[in-house]
matplotlib code that plots the C-alpha trace (Angstrom):
import matplotlib.pyplot as plt

x = [-2.1, -5.8, -8.4, -12.0, -15.1, -17.8, -20.6, -19.2, -17.0, -16.3, -19.1, -21.7, -23.6, -22.9, -25.1, -24.3, -26.7, -29.4, -27.8, -28.0, -28.3, -28.0, -29.2, -28.4, -30.4, -27.3, -27.3, -25.1, -25.5, -23.4, -23.9, -23.0, -23.0, -21.9, -19.6, -18.7, -15.0, -13.1, -9.5, -6.2, -3.2, -1.3, -2.6, -6.1, -7.5, -11.1, -13.6, -16.8, -19.5, -22.5, -21.6, -23.0, -22.0, -21.2, -19.1, -16.3, -13.3, -11.4, -14.3, -14.2, -13.8, -13.4, -13.0, -13.7, -16.0, -15.3, -11.5, -10.6, -8.9, -6.5, -7.5, -5.2, -6.1, -2.9, -4.4, -7.9, -9.0, -12.4, -13.7, -16.8, -16.7, -19.2, -19.1, -21.3, -21.4, -19.8, -17.0, -16.4, -16.3, -13.5, -11.5, -11.6, -10.5, -8.1, -9.5, -12.1, -15.2, -18.5, -21.8, -25.3, -27.3, -31.1, -32.7, -36.4, -36.9, -33.2, -29.9, -26.4, -23.0, -20.8, -17.2, -16.0, -12.9, -13.5, -11.6, -13.2, -15.6, -17.1, -17.0, -16.7, -15.2, -16.1, -13.7, -13.0, -12.9, -13.7, -17.4, -17.0, -17.2, -18.6, -19.5, -17.9, -20.1, -19.8, -18.8, -19.9, -18.3, -16.3, -16.5, -14.7, -16.7, -15.4, -12.8, -15.4, -15.9, -19.3, -20.1, -22.5, -22.6, -23.5, -25.5, -25.4, -21.7, -20.8, -18.0, -15.9, -16.4, -15.8, -12.2, -11.3, -10.8, -14.3, -16.9, -20.7, -21.2, -19.1, -16.5, -13.9, -10.8, -9.0, -5.7, -6.2, -3.6, -4.9, -2.9, -4.7, -7.0, -10.5, -14.1, -15.1, -18.3, -16.6, -18.3, -18.0, -18.9, -18.6, -20.0, -21.9, -23.4, -26.8, -29.0, -31.0, -34.2, -36.5, -39.6, -43.0, -45.9, -49.7, -51.6, -55.4, -58.0, -61.7, -64.4, -64.7, -62.0, -58.7, -57.0, -55.4, -54.2, -50.5, -49.3, -45.6, -43.9, -40.2, -39.3, -36.2, -34.6, -32.1, -30.0, -26.9, -27.2, -28.0, -31.1, -31.2, -33.4, -34.8, -32.6, -32.4, -32.8, -31.9, -32.3, -29.9, -31.3, -29.0, -26.3, -23.4, -20.2, -19.0, -16.3, -18.1, -16.3, -17.8, -21.0, -21.1, -23.8, -23.6, -26.3, -27.3, -27.8, -29.9, -32.1, -32.7, -36.3, -38.5, -40.4, -42.2, -45.0, -46.5, -45.4, -47.7, -44.9, -43.0, -43.4, -40.4, -38.7, -36.4, -33.4, -30.7, -27.4, -24.4, -25.5, -28.1, -31.3, -31.6, -34.9, -35.1, -37.6, -38.7, -39.1, -36.8, -37.7, -36.7, -35.3, -34.9, -32.6, -34.2, -37.0, -38.6, -40.3, -42.5, -42.9, -45.3, -43.5, -46.0, -49.7, -51.1, -54.6, -56.1, -53.0, -53.8, -53.0, -53.9, -53.9, -51.9, -52.4, -49.3, -49.1, -45.6, -46.3, -42.9, -42.5, -38.9, -37.2, -34.0, -32.3, -32.7, -30.8, -28.3, -24.9, -26.2, -24.5, -26.2, -25.4, -27.0, -30.1, -30.4, -30.1, -32.4, -35.9, -37.5, -36.1, -39.0, -41.7, -43.5, -46.5, -47.5, -51.2, -51.1, -51.8, -49.9, -51.5, -49.2, -50.1, -48.6, -48.5, -46.2, -44.2, -44.8, -46.1, -48.9, -49.9, -49.8, -46.5, -43.1, -40.8, -38.0, -39.2, -36.7, -36.7, -39.2, -42.2, -45.5, -48.7, -51.9, -55.4, -58.8, -61.9, -64.8, -68.4, -69.0, -66.2, -63.6, -60.1, -58.9, -55.2, -54.6, -50.8, -47.4, -44.0, -40.7, -39.7, -36.1, -35.1, -37.4, -36.6, -39.4, -41.1, -40.3, -43.0, -43.6, -44.7, -45.2, -46.3, -49.1, -50.4, -52.1, -55.6, -58.3, -60.5, -57.9, -56.0, -53.4, -52.1, -49.0, -48.3, -45.4, -46.7, -43.5, -39.7, -37.3, -33.5, -31.1, -27.5, -26.0, -27.9, -27.5, -31.2, -34.2, -37.9, -40.1, -43.8, -46.2, -49.9, -51.0, -54.6, -56.1, -59.5, -61.3, -63.9, -64.4, -67.6, -65.7, -63.3, -59.6, -56.3, -53.6, -50.0, -48.5, -44.7, -42.6, -38.9, -36.7, -34.2, -32.5, -30.4, -29.9, -30.5, -34.2, -37.2, -41.0, -42.8, -46.5, -47.7, -51.4, -51.4, -49.1, -46.3, -43.8, -40.1, -39.3, -35.6, -33.2, -34.8, -38.4, -41.6, -45.0, -48.5, -51.5, -54.9, -58.3, -60.7, -64.4, -66.2, -66.1, -64.1, -61.1, -58.4, -55.3, -51.8, -49.8, -46.3, -43.2, -39.7, -36.9, -33.3, -30.0, -26.5]
y = [10.4, 10.2, 13.0, 12.3, 14.4, 13.0, 13.8, 11.5, 8.5, 5.8, 7.1, 6.6, 9.3, 9.0, 10.5, 10.8, 9.2, 11.3, 14.1, 14.3, 17.7, 18.7, 22.3, 24.5, 27.5, 29.7, 30.1, 27.1, 23.4, 20.3, 18.7, 15.1, 13.4, 9.9, 10.4, 7.4, 7.3, 5.0, 5.4, 4.2, 3.6, 6.9, 10.3, 11.0, 14.4, 14.8, 17.5, 17.8, 20.5, 19.4, 21.8, 25.0, 28.6, 29.2, 26.2, 26.7, 25.2, 24.4, 22.3, 19.7, 16.1, 13.4, 9.8, 6.2, 5.4, 1.6, 2.2, -0.2, 2.4, 5.0, 8.3, 11.2, 14.6, 16.1, 19.3, 20.9, 23.9, 25.5, 27.9, 30.0, 32.1, 30.5, 31.9, 34.9, 37.6, 40.1, 37.6, 36.9, 40.6, 40.9, 38.3, 40.4, 43.6, 45.4, 43.4, 44.2, 42.0, 42.1, 43.4, 42.5, 45.8, 45.6, 48.2, 47.5, 44.3, 44.0, 43.7, 45.2, 43.9, 46.6, 46.1, 47.7, 47.6, 46.5, 49.2, 48.2, 45.4, 46.6, 43.0, 42.5, 39.2, 36.9, 37.6, 35.1, 36.1, 34.5, 35.2, 33.0, 34.3, 37.8, 39.7, 43.2, 46.0, 46.3, 49.4, 50.7, 49.1, 51.3, 50.4, 52.2, 52.3, 54.3, 56.1, 57.2, 56.0, 55.0, 53.9, 51.2, 48.2, 49.1, 45.8, 42.1, 41.0, 38.0, 35.9, 33.1, 29.5, 28.8, 27.9, 24.8, 26.8, 28.2, 26.6, 26.8, 26.5, 26.3, 23.5, 21.6, 20.2, 17.5, 15.8, 12.5, 9.8, 6.2, 3.2, 0.9, 0.6, 0.7, 1.8, 3.8, 5.2, 8.1, 10.4, 14.1, 16.3, 20.1, 23.1, 25.6, 29.0, 30.1, 27.5, 27.9, 26.8, 28.1, 26.9, 28.5, 27.6, 28.2, 27.9, 27.8, 28.1, 27.3, 29.6, 29.2, 26.5, 26.7, 23.9, 24.6, 23.0, 23.4, 23.1, 23.4, 24.1, 24.1, 26.4, 25.6, 28.2, 27.4, 30.3, 28.2, 28.5, 24.8, 22.6, 19.4, 16.6, 14.0, 15.1, 13.3, 16.3, 16.7, 19.9, 20.7, 22.8, 24.4, 27.0, 25.3, 27.3, 28.6, 31.2, 34.1, 36.9, 40.4, 40.2, 41.6, 41.0, 40.9, 42.3, 38.7, 37.9, 40.9, 40.6, 36.8, 35.8, 33.3, 30.6, 27.4, 27.2, 25.0, 21.4, 18.8, 16.4, 14.1, 14.0, 14.8, 12.7, 14.0, 12.7, 14.0, 14.5, 15.5, 18.7, 19.5, 18.1, 16.6, 16.6, 14.2, 14.4, 10.8, 11.1, 12.7, 16.2, 18.4, 21.8, 24.2, 27.2, 30.4, 28.3, 28.3, 25.0, 24.4, 21.0, 20.3, 18.7, 19.0, 18.6, 18.3, 18.7, 19.3, 20.9, 22.3, 26.1, 29.1, 32.8, 34.6, 38.3, 40.2, 43.8, 45.1, 48.7, 50.3, 52.4, 53.1, 55.1, 53.1, 55.8, 58.3, 56.1, 54.6, 54.3, 54.9, 52.9, 51.4, 54.5, 56.9, 54.7, 54.3, 58.0, 59.4, 60.0, 60.0, 56.6, 54.1, 56.5, 56.6, 54.2, 51.8, 51.1, 48.1, 44.6, 42.0, 38.8, 35.8, 32.3, 29.3, 25.6, 22.7, 20.9, 17.4, 14.1, 14.2, 17.5, 15.9, 17.4, 16.4, 16.9, 19.4, 22.6, 24.5, 28.3, 30.1, 32.4, 31.4, 32.9, 32.7, 32.4, 32.1, 30.8, 33.3, 32.1, 32.3, 29.8, 32.1, 32.4, 35.8, 36.6, 37.4, 37.9, 36.4, 36.1, 34.1, 31.1, 29.9, 26.3, 24.6, 21.1, 18.6, 19.0, 22.7, 25.4, 27.8, 31.2, 34.0, 37.6, 38.1, 41.6, 43.8, 43.2, 45.6, 45.3, 45.2, 48.2, 49.0, 52.1, 52.4, 55.4, 56.1, 57.7, 58.1, 58.3, 59.0, 58.7, 59.0, 59.1, 59.2, 56.0, 54.6, 53.7, 54.3, 53.9, 53.9, 53.2, 52.3, 52.0, 49.8, 49.7, 47.1, 47.2, 44.4, 45.4, 41.9, 39.9, 37.1, 37.0, 37.0, 36.5, 39.2, 38.7, 42.0, 42.1, 44.6, 45.2, 46.1, 48.0, 50.2, 47.5, 43.9, 44.3, 45.1, 44.3, 44.6, 46.3, 46.5, 44.6, 44.7, 41.5, 38.4, 38.2, 35.7, 36.4, 35.2, 36.3, 38.5, 41.7, 40.7, 40.0, 39.0, 39.5, 37.5, 39.1, 37.7, 40.4, 39.8, 41.4, 45.2, 45.1, 47.1, 46.0, 47.7, 46.6, 48.8, 48.1, 49.8, 48.8, 49.4, 49.4, 49.4, 49.6]
z = [-40.2, -41.1, -41.4, -40.3, -40.8, -38.5, -40.8, -43.5, -42.9, -45.5, -47.6, -44.9, -43.0, -39.3, -36.6, -32.9, -30.5, -28.9, -26.8, -23.0, -21.3, -17.7, -17.4, -14.5, -13.4, -13.7, -17.5, -18.5, -19.2, -19.5, -22.9, -23.7, -27.1, -28.2, -31.2, -33.4, -34.4, -36.7, -35.6, -36.9, -34.7, -34.3, -35.1, -36.4, -37.5, -36.6, -37.5, -35.5, -35.9, -33.8, -31.0, -29.6, -30.3, -26.6, -25.9, -23.3, -25.1, -21.9, -20.6, -23.5, -22.6, -25.3, -24.0, -24.5, -21.6, -21.9, -21.4, -24.2, -26.3, -25.0, -26.6, -26.2, -27.5, -28.8, -30.1, -30.1, -32.1, -31.6, -34.3, -33.7, -36.9, -39.4, -42.9, -43.6, -46.2, -43.8, -43.0, -46.7, -47.4, -44.8, -46.6, -49.8, -48.2, -50.6, -53.6, -56.2, -56.4, -58.2, -56.8, -58.2, -58.4, -59.1, -61.4, -61.5, -63.5, -64.5, -62.8, -63.3, -62.3, -60.7, -59.7, -56.5, -54.3, -50.7, -48.7, -45.4, -44.8, -41.5, -40.2, -36.5, -35.6, -32.7, -29.8, -27.1, -23.4, -20.1, -21.0, -24.1, -27.7, -28.0, -31.2, -31.4, -32.7, -36.5, -38.5, -41.9, -44.9, -47.3, -51.0, -53.9, -57.1, -60.1, -58.0, -55.4, -51.8, -50.4, -46.9, -48.0, -50.3, -53.9, -54.1, -53.3, -53.2, -55.5, -54.0, -55.5, -54.2, -50.5, -49.5, -47.6, -44.4, -44.2, -41.8, -41.9, -38.1, -35.0, -35.3, -33.2, -34.9, -32.9, -33.4, -31.5, -30.8, -30.5, -29.4, -31.9, -34.9, -33.4, -33.8, -30.7, -29.4, -27.8, -25.2, -25.8, -22.9, -22.5, -20.7, -22.7, -21.8, -23.2, -21.6, -18.4, -16.6, -14.0, -12.0, -11.8, -9.6, -9.9, -6.7, -7.1, -4.4, -4.6, -3.1, 0.6, 0.9, 2.6, 0.6, -2.7, -5.9, -6.7, -10.3, -11.0, -14.4, -15.4, -18.2, -20.2, -22.5, -25.3, -26.6, -27.5, -31.3, -31.6, -31.6, -29.6, -31.0, -28.7, -25.9, -22.5, -20.1, -16.5, -14.4, -11.6, -8.7, -6.2, -6.0, -7.9, -7.5, -10.9, -11.4, -13.2, -14.9, -15.1, -17.2, -20.7, -23.3, -27.1, -29.3, -30.2, -26.5, -25.8, -28.9, -28.6, -29.3, -27.6, -29.4, -28.6, -26.1, -23.5, -24.0, -22.4, -22.2, -19.9, -16.1, -14.0, -11.3, -8.6, -6.7, -4.4, -6.1, -4.0, -2.3, -4.9, -6.4, -9.9, -11.8, -14.7, -17.6, -18.1, -21.8, -24.4, -25.6, -28.5, -27.6, -30.5, -30.6, -29.3, -27.8, -24.4, -23.5, -20.4, -18.8, -15.9, -13.0, -10.1, -9.9, -6.4, -5.1, -1.7, -0.3, 3.1, 3.1, 5.2, 4.9, 7.6, 8.4, 9.6, 10.9, 10.9, 11.9, 11.7, 8.5, 7.7, 4.9, 4.5, 2.3, 5.1, 7.6, 5.2, 6.9, 10.5, 13.2, 16.3, 18.5, 16.0, 15.8, 19.5, 20.3, 17.6, 18.9, 15.4, 14.3, 14.0, 14.9, 11.4, 11.0, 8.3, 8.1, 5.8, 7.0, 5.0, 3.6, 3.7, 2.2, 4.0, 3.2, 4.2, 1.6, 2.9, 1.6, 4.2, 2.5, -1.0, -1.8, -0.5, -3.5, -3.0, -4.7, -6.8, -6.5, -8.7, -8.9, -7.2, -8.5, -6.5, -8.0, -6.3, -8.1, -8.0, -7.3, -11.1, -11.7, -13.1, -11.7, -10.4, -9.7, -6.1, -5.9, -6.5, -4.9, -5.1, -3.2, -2.6, -3.0, -0.4, 0.9, 1.7, 5.1, 5.2, 5.2, 2.3, 3.4, 0.9, 0.9, -1.6, -1.0, 1.6, 3.0, 1.9, 5.0, 7.7, 8.9, 11.5, 13.3, 15.3, 17.5, 19.8, 23.0, 25.0, 24.5, 27.3, 27.1, 30.1, 28.7, 32.3, 33.4, 29.8, 29.5, 27.2, 27.8, 24.6, 24.6, 21.7, 21.2, 18.3, 17.0, 14.7, 12.9, 11.2, 8.6, 7.3, 7.8, 9.6, 12.5, 11.8, 13.6, 13.1, 14.0, 15.3, 14.7, 16.7, 16.3, 19.3, 17.2, 19.8, 21.4, 22.2, 26.0, 26.4, 28.5, 27.7, 30.5, 31.1, 28.0, 27.6, 25.6, 26.0, 23.4, 22.0, 21.5, 17.9, 17.9, 19.7, 18.6, 17.5, 19.4, 18.1, 19.5, 18.2, 18.3, 17.2, 16.0, 15.5, 12.5, 12.6, 15.8, 17.0, 19.4, 20.9, 22.1, 24.5, 25.7, 27.0, 25.8, 28.4, 27.0, 28.8, 27.4]

ax = plt.figure().add_subplot(projection="3d")
ax.plot(x, y, z, "-o")
ax.set_aspect("equal")
plt.show()
C-alpha cells in the first residue's frame, strides 16, 4: 500500500488544473477538478484538501475519464473539522496546559486544567455539516474554577491526525501502475447565482435599453482561481431537508464588486438553460461577483395602464367556499382607486433580445430632461423563454384614477340566480391621451352572462373580462354592466 498527499508527490508540488463550476440558482454547485495521481497497482492511500467546507460526501465521483485505468474507491473519509484553538482545547480536556497571560509590557505563564473546552463540533446532517452553538469554557487555576480562559492557550505540536482545512481521505484500488489525470466531481452547498436587469428609458421615447447582470455568491469556504464557470437556469429537482442555518451562514459577509469581465453565452441543456462565461474568473470565498450578460439597445417597450377596481381583504375571506362567496352581498363591493402601470416588451431577436432570460429582479429607470436617471419601479420576472412577452407591474399612476361602485345586487335562491351591476369611472389628469384596460372578475360563479354593457369587452379567461378605454387629457369615462349568474 502507498500513501499519497496530493500537495506533495515525489518531492514536487502538484496543482490541479483550473476548476470548473456549474452554479445553480438553488444554493448549490457542481464542482469539478482535475487531480494528478501517481498510482501503484493495488491499494493507494490518497489525501486531498482542495475541497469546500460544504461538500456533500455522498456526491463525490473520482474517475479516470479516459477509461485506461480502472479506479475503484474502496473507502472515503471526509473531515470538515480543521484545527482551531477551540478544537485543540477540546483535545486537552481533563489535562493541564499553559496559558500566556499579558500584564502590561510583560507576560506570565499560568497553568490551568481544562475542565470543559466549550468547543462545539461540526455535526453532519442532511443539510451538510453544521456548527453547534458553543458553550463557555471552564478552566481550573489554583484550585478555583473560572468560566473563561485565563490567557492565550499554549499547545504542544500538532499531531498527525489534525487537519488545517476540510479534507478527503481515499483508499483507491488500481489495476496497474499509472499516472492518471483523474476527474473529481462533487456537489457543494454554499454557492448560488441570480440575475438582475436594469431597464433604462430616454425622455419622450418608448424604446428602452436593457442591461442584464448575473451575480454569483461564494460561501463555500474555498476560493476558486481562474475557474471555468457555467450557470444553470431552471428548476432542477433536488431533495431538500428542512432548512436550518448555522451562525456562520447567517453572518457571512459580502465582498468583491462589479466585475467588468467575460461575456456570457447561452445554450439549451436538457430541460434547462446553461449560461457559460467565456473567460475564466476568480471567485473568492465570501465574495459576490457581478458579470454583465446582456446589453441591448432600442428595445421596443410600452407602458400599459390597468384598472382592476375590486379591492379585497383576503384575510377577511380566508377559508370561504364558493357558496359563501356567491351568497354574500358585500363580497367584492369595496373599490380600489389605483391605476396600475405595467411595462411590457417582447423577448425576441427582432426586438434586439432573444436570449432566454433567467428569473431575476428588473429595475426601471427613466432619464430626466437634465440627463439624470430616476428610478421608476421594479419587479421580478420568472424564467422567460425567447419570443415570450415580459410584462411587469412597476407602480401606480399618479395622474390616473378609477372608481368602482356596485349599484345593484339581487339574489333569488329559489330560481338560483344573481344579478349584480357595477359602474366604473376613470379619470385622466395627464396632458396626453391614454388607454386604460379595465379588468373585471366574475367571481360568483362559472356560469355567467354580461348584460347591457355600455362598452364592448373581451373575455380573457373563464371568470375575467377586459374593457379598453381611451381617455383624452382631463377626460372622464364610465363603464356600466350587469352580470347575470346561474347555478
